[in-house]
N, C-alpha and C positions, 0 to 999 in steps of 0.2 A: 504493500500499499504506499503511496507516495503520500507524504506529509505536507500540511500546508507549507507556503513559501515564507510568510511573515515571522518573526521570531515570537511574538507573543503568541499567535495560534501554534506554532509549531510547540511551543514551550506546553501548551495546554493539551495539545495532541500526545506528547510523549509522556506528561505525568497521568494522563487518562490510560494510556497502555501501560505502562508501569502498573497502574492501580488494578487494571483487570488481570494481569499476570498474578498478582498478589493475592487477588480474590479466588483465583483458580487454585492455586497453591494451598491456600487455607482450605478450601473444599477438598482437595487431593489427599493432604497430609493429616487433616485433622488437628486435635488438641492433646492428644496423649503423650506427646514428646514434645514439650515448650521449646527445650533448647535447640532440638532439632528444625522446628517449625522457624524458630527465630533466625538461625544460621541460614536455612534454605530461602528465608523471605529477603534478608540483606543481599545474599548473592545473586538471587535471580532478578530482583529490580535492578541492582548495579549494573548487571550484565545488560539487560532491555535497554537502559539509559545510555551506556556507554557504546554499547553497539550502534544505536540509531544516531548518536552525536559523530561517532567516526565515520558512518555513512554518509549522513546529511549535513553534518556541520564538521567537515575533515579539517578544516583550517583554524578551527577554535581550540583553546585549552580548557581542560575540565579540572575542576576541584569537587571531588566526592568523598563523602563520608568514608566510604568503603573501599577507595583508592588510594595508591601511593602518591603522596603530594609532589607535583612535578614543578621544580622551580621555574621552568621557563614559562608559567603564567603569569609571573611578575612581570615580564616584558610582552606579554602578549596583548593584543588589542581587545579582543574578547574571550571570555572566561565564561564557562557554565558551572555554576555551583548548584550542586546536587545533594539532596539527602534522600537517597532511593527508599529508605524506609524510616521515617521520623515516627518513633514510638514503637518499637521493637516489642517491648514489654507487653502492650496493649494489643499488638497484632496476635501475640502468641495466647492470648487469654480469651477463652470463650464468651462472645456476647459483646466485647468491646469494639465500638466503633471510633473512637478517639486517638487514630492513628493516620499519618498521612504521606504522600510522595510530594517532593518539593523540586522543582527546576526553576532555576534563575539563570538569568543572563546579565553579566557585568560587562560593560564596555568601557574603556578608557576616557572617553568625552564625557558619557553621560553617568556613568556609575551603573546602578541597578536599572537596567533598560526593559526588561520583560520578565514574566515569571508566571508560575501556575502553582496552585495547592491542590491535589486530589485528595478526597477524603472517600476512598473507594466504598469503604463499608457503609457511610452516609449516603452514597449516589449522588455527591455534591461535588463541584469543580468551582474553583474561583482562580479568575487569570487577569492580567492585565489588559489584554486586547479586548474584553469585553467586561470592565469593572463594574462590581454591584453599585447600586445606588448608595449615598451615604446612610449609615443604618440609623433607623428611628429609634428611640426609646420604647421598648417592648413592654408595656404593662409593669412598670416597675412598683415595688412596694414604697409607699409614700411615708416618711417620717419627717415630721418638723417641717411639712410643707415643700419638702425637696425630694427627687427620686433616691431610692436608695441605692448606692454605689456598688456595683458587681465587680469583682476583681478576678480573672482566672488564676489559680496558682496549679503548681504541681499537685498531683492526688498523693503522690510518696514521699515529696521532698518541699513541701511550702516553706519558703523562707520567713524565718520568724519577724523580719523587720516588715514585711508586708502585712501579717496579720496585725502588728500594731498600727500601722498606717489604715487599715481598714476599720480598727477599733475607734481611731482618732477621728476619721472623718464618717464614722457611721454608716460603714459598708460591711458587705459580706464578701466572704470567700466562696469561689465556685470552684473545686476542685476539678481538674480533666487532665487528659493524657499528655499526648504529645504536644511540643511547642506549635506546631502548625495547627493542631486543633484548637488551641487556646487563641491563636491569632485569627483563626478563621471565625471564633464565635465573638470576637470583638467585631470583624467585618460584617457579620450577619445580624449583629444588634441582640445577641443572646447574651454577651456580657458587656461592660462599658469599657475595661481596660485590662490589659496583661502586663504586670510588672514582675520583673524577674532580676535576681542576681544570685550568682554562685555558679556559675561556669556552663559556658555555650560555646558553639564554634559558628563560624560564618554559614555553614550548611542548615543549621536549625532554624536560622532567621531568613535568609536571602529573599526565597521566594515568597513566603508570606508578608514580609515588608513590603516587598515590590508590589504587591496585590493591596496592601493596606495602604501604601502612598497614593497608588491609582485610584482608589475608593475615596481619599481625602482626609484619611485619619491621621492623627499625629503618630511619627516615629521617631525616637532617639534612644541614646544611652540614658542612663537613670540621672545623669548629670546634666541632662538638656543637650549634650553635644551630639554631632551627627554620627550615625551608624556608618561605618566604612567598611568596604569588602575588597577582596583580593589583595590583602594586606600579607606581608610574609609570615607572620604568625597569624594563623588563622582562628585563634580562640577570640571570641567576642562575648565576654562573660555576662553582660547585664544588657537590658533593654526595657523600654516602656513603648507600649502601642495602646492609643486610647482615643477616645472622641476628642476633638479638639478643644472642647469648651471644658474639659476636664484636666489637660496638659499641665496648666499652670498650678493649680492646686494640688497634684499628684508630686510634680517635681519640688514644690515646695515642702510637701510632706516629707520627701526622701532626704533632702536638705537639712530638715531639721532632724531627723534621725541621725544622720551622718555627724551632725554637731554634738549629739548626746552620747555618742559612742567614741 
């Protein structure tokens, strides 16, 4: 099958293709051996992405969670930053749908140029070529005359400082699986923010951040600085993705917590 020509549509096509392979693998293997399923999922999705990129975008570099980091990407004009299976733990657990496939394109003149996030088990796909509308507030619980702030956090490793910020601002924590699933929830208006610190890499956020920016959401480091990609060290340990009207309040709360510690 010949993929779309445009980079945004290509990212969407590629994320969907890897997602279909992962769903098929899940059905084939079942969940009796979670470790085997996790390993097979990482490999199959990586192979799908890298094979298609080598065929259809042969001149571009690739940075993948499952691949060896090639230093030539640092001088490349275009780099695909991919996470073949974001949320491997959730993928291996029966009934969980909060895992994703990330495909993003970074270019030297633009930065994050295109991206797509597939949520295969949810039958949803978000991409920069057809970005969703800016998310509405979705029937929030109202306290003190203002909507209750909903912050997505890790279901297994929620940062303590985020709980403190939620308490300070009268918000609630919404546990979710992968980073892609959390940012997708912000994009869809199911939560208002995703605030994280404690260790991630570029592939964890590049694609969902690209889509969030195309949607009009705020994206930054937790000190308010710009998220930068295709850096020599791919670690990108913290980020904030949220509704624009909440960014100032959340960044100020983070700064207060930093001063206290």
